[in-house]
C-alpha positions in Angstrom: 41.0 59.4 44.6 38.1 61.9 44.5 36.9 64.2 41.8 35.0 66.8 43.7 36.5 69.6 41.5 36.4 67.8 38.2 33.9 68.8 35.5 30.7 66.8 35.2 30.2 66.0 31.5 27.1 64.5 29.9 28.0 61.2 28.2 26.6 62.4 24.9 28.2 65.8 24.9 30.0 66.9 21.7 33.7 67.7 22.1 34.4 71.4 22.4 36.4 73.2 19.8 39.3 73.5 22.2 39.2 69.7 22.7 39.3 69.1 18.9 42.2 71.6 18.6 44.0 69.5 21.2 43.4 66.4 19.1 44.7 68.1 16.0 47.8 69.3 17.9 48.5 65.7 19.0 48.7 64.6 15.3 51.0 67.4 14.4 50.9 70.7 12.7 48.4 70.9 9.9 46.2 68.0 11.1 42.4 68.5 10.8 39.5 66.6 12.4 37.3 65.6 9.5 34.6 63.6 11.3 33.2 63.3 14.9 30.7 60.6 15.6 29.3 59.6 19.0 29.7 56.0 20.1 26.9 54.3 22.0 27.2 52.9 25.5 29.1 53.9 28.6 27.8 55.8 31.7 31.2 57.1 32.9 32.6 58.3 29.6 31.6 60.4 26.5 33.1 58.4 23.6 33.4 59.7 20.1 34.9 58.2 16.9 37.2 60.6 15.1 38.7 60.7 11.7 41.7 63.0 11.7 43.7 63.8 8.6 47.3 64.6 9.1 49.2 67.2 7.0 50.5 64.5 4.8 47.0 63.3 4.0 47.1 60.2 6.1 43.8 59.3 7.8 43.8 58.3 11.5 40.8 56.4 12.9 40.7 57.3 16.6 38.5 57.4 19.6 38.2 60.3 22.0 37.3 59.2 25.5 36.3 62.0 28.0 35.5 61.3 31.6 32.0 62.1 32.8 32.7 62.2 36.5 29.8 61.5 38.7 28.5 59.0 41.3 30.3 55.7 41.1 33.0 56.8 38.7 35.9 57.6 41.1 37.5 54.1 40.6 37.7 54.7 36.8 40.4 57.3 36.4 42.2 58.1 33.2 45.4 57.3 35.0 44.2 53.7 35.6 43.3 53.3 31.9 46.7 54.7 30.9 48.5 52.1 33.0 46.3 49.3 31.7 46.9 50.3 28.1 50.6 50.4 28.7 50.6 46.8 30.0 48.2 45.7 27.2 50.6 47.0 24.5 52.4 43.6 24.7 49.2 41.5 24.7 48.2 39.3 21.7 44.5 40.4 22.3 43.5 43.4 20.1 43.2 46.4 22.4 43.4 50.1 21.8 46.7 51.9 21.9 47.2 55.2 23.6 47.9 58.1 21.3 47.7 61.0 23.7 46.4 61.8 27.1 45.0 64.9 29.0 44.2 63.2 32.4 43.7 66.5 34.2 41.5 68.1 31.6 44.1 70.9 31.1 43.5 71.3 27.4 40.1 69.6 26.9 36.6 70.2 28.2 37.1 67.1 30.5 39.9 64.6 31.3 40.5 62.8 28.1 42.3 60.0 26.3 42.9 59.7 22.6 43.3 56.1 21.5 43.3 54.0 18.3 39.9 52.8 17.0 39.6 49.0 16.5 37.6 47.4 13.7 34.3 45.8 14.6 30.9 46.3 16.1 29.2 45.3 19.3 28.1 41.7 19.4 25.0 40.5 17.7 25.2 36.7 17.8 22.3 34.5 16.7 21.3 31.6 19.0 23.2 29.3 16.6 26.3 31.4 16.9 26.3 31.6 20.7 28.4 28.6 21.5 31.4 29.9 19.3 30.8 33.4 20.6 31.1 32.2 24.2 34.3 30.2 23.5 36.0 33.3 22.0 34.9 35.4 25.0 36.4 32.8 27.3 39.6 32.4 25.4 40.2 36.3 25.3 40.2 36.3 29.1 43.0 33.8 29.3 45.2 36.2 27.4 44.2 39.1 29.7 44.8 37.1 32.9 48.2 35.9 31.8 49.5 39.5 31.2 52.8 40.2 33.0 53.1 43.2 35.3 49.6 42.8 36.8 50.7 43.7 40.4 51.4 47.3 39.3 47.7 47.9 38.8 45.5 49.2 41.6 44.0 46.3 43.6 40.5 45.0 43.0 38.0 46.6 45.5 34.3 45.7 45.3 32.1 48.7 44.5 29.7 47.7 47.2 31.5 47.9 50.6 28.4 46.2 52.3 28.1 49.0 54.9 24.5 49.6 53.7 22.7 46.3 53.3 19.5 47.1 51.4 17.6 45.3 48.7 16.7 47.2 45.4 13.8 49.5 45.7 11.7 47.3 43.5 12.7 44.0 45.2 10.1 41.3 45.1 12.1 38.8 47.3 14.0 40.9 49.9 15.0 37.8 51.8 17.1 36.7 48.8 19.1 39.9 49.0 19.5 39.6 52.7 21.0 36.2 52.2 23.3 37.5 49.4 24.7 40.1 51.8 25.3 37.5 54.4 27.3 35.4 51.9 29.2 38.3 50.6 30.2 39.4 54.1 32.0 36.1 54.6 35.6 35.5 53.7 36.2 35.2 50.0 37.5 32.0 48.5 41.2 31.8 48.1 42.3 32.4 44.6 45.4 33.8 42.9 45.3 37.4 41.7 45.7 38.4 38.0 45.4 41.4 35.7 41.6 41.7 35.3 39.4 43.8 33.1 36.9 44.3 35.9 34.1 45.3 33.6 34.1 42.4 31.2 30.8 42.1 29.4 29.5 41.8 25.8 29.3 45.5 25.0 32.9 46.0 25.9 33.9 43.6 23.0 34.0 44.2 19.2 33.3 41.7 16.5 33.5 41.3 12.7 32.1 38.4 10.7 31.8 36.3 13.9 35.4 36.9 15.1 36.3 38.8 18.2 38.3 41.9 17.0 38.9 43.7 20.2 38.2 44.3 23.9 37.7 48.0 25.0 37.1 50.2 28.1 39.9 49.4 30.4 39.2 52.2 32.9 38.4 49.7 35.8 41.3 47.3 35.1 42.7 46.0 38.3 44.9 43.4 40.0 42.6 40.9 41.5 40.8 37.5 41.3 40.2 36.2 37.8 36.8 35.0 38.9 35.7 38.6 39.0 35.8 38.8 35.2 34.0 35.5 34.8 31.3 36.5 37.3 30.8 39.9 35.6 30.4 38.3 32.2 28.1 35.6 33.6 25.7 38.2 35.1 25.5 40.2 31.8 25.0 37.0 29.8 22.2 35.8 32.1 20.4 39.2 31.8 20.7 39.3 28.0 20.4 35.7 26.9 19.1 33.8 30.0 20.8 31.8 32.8 21.8 29.0 30.5 24.1 31.3 28.6 25.9 32.1 31.9 26.4 28.4 32.6 27.6 27.8 29.0 30.2 30.6 29.4 31.5 29.0 32.6 31.8 25.7 30.8 33.6 27.4 27.9 36.1 28.9 30.3 36.6 25.6 31.9 37.3 24.1 28.5 39.8 26.7 27.2 41.6 27.0 30.6 42.0 23.3 31.1 39.9 23.3 34.3 38.2 26.1 36.2 36.2 25.6 39.5 33.9 28.6 39.7 32.6 29.7 43.1 29.2 31.4 43.2 30.6 33.8 45.9 32.0 35.9 43.0 28.7 36.0 41.2 27.0 37.3 44.4 29.7 39.8 44.9 29.4 41.0 41.3 25.6 41.3 41.6 25.8 43.3 44.8 28.0 45.8 43.1 24.8 47.1 41.6 23.8 48.2 45.1 23.2 50.3 47.1 20.9 52.4 44.9 21.0 56.2 45.0 18.9 59.0 43.6 21.3 59.0 40.6 21.6 55.2 40.3 18.7 52.9 40.4 18.0 49.5 39.0 15.2 49.5 36.3 12.1 47.8 37.8 11.7 45.2 34.9 15.4 44.1 35.6 14.8 43.3 39.3 12.9 40.0 38.7 15.7 38.8 36.3 18.3 39.6 38.9 16.3 37.8 41.6 15.9 34.7 39.4 19.6 34.7 38.8 20.4 35.3 42.5 18.0 32.5 43.6 20.1 30.1 41.4 23.2 31.1 43.3 22.1 31.1 47.0 
């Protein structure tokens, strides 16, 4: 699927008046949007928290997600998220519910979904809280991977097709990246396919008083190896808290799942998804040494 004719929306752009009228219409005659607040994070979407009052006076806490199409976002379609949310409706894990959709942008200023807003905030664990935090992140994945109907989702496809094998522009150890490409080009380990989040990392989770209250951003959900979710979380934890946090997360998943042999192939594949760089997508120079330290531990 391509989006050559789709509007390009800045991720921080306020919803147009026509978009807000669509929201009000979705809640019924007499509904009024009382509050619009931008939500942080996300490079492929403009997310806003809304408070909408229905004619009866009932307040609805919602999130408006609009697609900011651009390089690297073609695999994150509204239709994919709609399908994922439909499957997740029967899941014990707290996830948003779909309220309304305008996937073609016929009524809004961009393709849009209107979903319920979950309680909680992005994670801010202290070092002492990290072990419990990692256990909860691991346990949540078990629920996701056990979801029925997974094969109806689009199949997992790596973002980096390996047809352009280049190290980051600011690479200090290019031989490491060359070795990573060689490993990734080999056959993947055999592993069963599951429903996967595909972009599972701390900022796509919500927390309140130390408890996980939700997992959000399902626009890349796929049918593929469960190891992809573990690898994606490991990479993000290593960059944020250090390599030991990544290892602790793997140990936590091994604990809650009753045994999990993780293959570093998936870590390398996940890391190479950051490449190739383009004029619109580059890796920050200070991040490159952290990535290379992590990569060195894998190869």
